[in-house]
N, C-alpha and C positions, 0 to 999 in steps of 0.2 A: 592760150598760156593758162594754165590753172592758177589760181591763188594757193598759198601755201596750206599745207592740211594742217586744221587744229584737229588733235586727238585728246580723246578723254582720258584722263590719268587713271589708274588700275583701282585708287579708292572713288571711283564715280563721280567726282565733281565735275561739273560741266565748266569749260572755260567761259571767264566773263567775258571776253571779246571775240569778235569775228571777223575776217578777213572779206574783203569785196574789192572786184577787179572793176573800176570805174571809169570812165573818159570825160574829158571837159572840165576838169576840175582845176580852176585857177587859184593862184596862190591866195588871191584877197578873199575867196569863200574858204579855202583850207585853214586861213587865219581867224574867221571869225568862228570856226568850230574846236574849243579847246580840246575836245576828246576824241577828235580825229587824228591818228598818227599815220603817217607814211611808210610803208613798208618797204616798196620799191617802183622804180619806173620800170613799164613794161613797153614803152612806145612813146611816141613823141607828145600824144593826149592822153596816154594811159598810164595808171597807176595802180597799186594795189594798196589800199589802206586797211587799218585796223579801226574797227570800231565797237565800242560796247554793245552788249547783248540787250534783249528786252526792249523797255519802254524807251531806252536811250537810243537804240538802233532807230525806232520808228519815227523819232522827233528828227534825228540826224538825217535818216532816209527822205524825210520830206524837205528839211532845209536844202540840201542836194538837188532836188527834183525840181525844186522852185527856184534855182539857179542856173537850170540848163544841162546839170551832169547826170550822165547816162550811165545805168549799171548793166556789166557786162556778165559777172557772176557774183553771186553772194555765197560763201562758203562752199565754193567749187559746185554750186546748184544753177539748174537752169530756168528753174521755177520756183515761185513764191507764193505764199500764201498771207492772207491779210485780211482784217475783219474790218467792218464799219458800221456806225451805229444810224441810224435812217428812220425818217418817218415811216410807218406802216404802209402808205401809198407809194412808198419810191421803188423802183424795180430797174434793177442795172440793165444798162443798153450798152456798153462797151464790147467792143469787137476784139478787144486785147486781153480781156479777161473774161473768165467763167464762173458763174454763180456757183457754189457747191450747195450751200444751204442757206437757209433764213430762219430765225426764231425771234419770238416777241421777246421784248426786255420786261419781265414783269414788274420791275420797279418803275418803270417809266411806259405808262399806258401811252398806247399810240406809235410805239417806237420799236424796231426790229434790230436786231443785230443779224448781220449778213456777211458770209464768209466767202471769199473769192479767191480764185486762183489766176495767177498769170504768170507770163513767161518775165525771167530777170529783164532782159533788155527794153520791154514794153514796161516797168514798174514805173519808171518816172513820168511817162505820159499816162497811164492810169491814175498815179496820184494825183496829177494835175486836173483830170477830168472829174475824179472824186471831189477834190476842193471846189470845183466849179458848180457841183450838185450841190454844194452844202450839206455834205453828209461830214459826219466824225470819223474820220480815222482813228478808229482804236488801236490797231496794231498791225506791224508788217512783222511776220514772223521771220527771223532771221536764220533758223536751224539749229 
């Protein structure tokens, strides 16, 4: 079941929020995140939620992942891109994510920006693994 489609109005403005299909979201976690809105239930443990886009999406996705919430789709997409900041010597080792490219961070010598791609269902696990690697999760791109 797909999340509701977000369309771009004819004036070209992007919507400020996006829908995500998540599983295992309990009421206590949902109550902690004021900007997370329930759109509809799609199963006993599955709901569609409305989440602010951009940097707020990254923060909320990280909180959800830390609380065992899993993602099924984000804006009807099955893959997602994320960027991290890591020491230059760090190399991505995860099996659920693919490194697309990296580049040095010129304003932070010894650090690099690494762009990764993963499937949406593996996002929570990938975020947890990245946190345990002590890299900085810069952005989860919510499309």
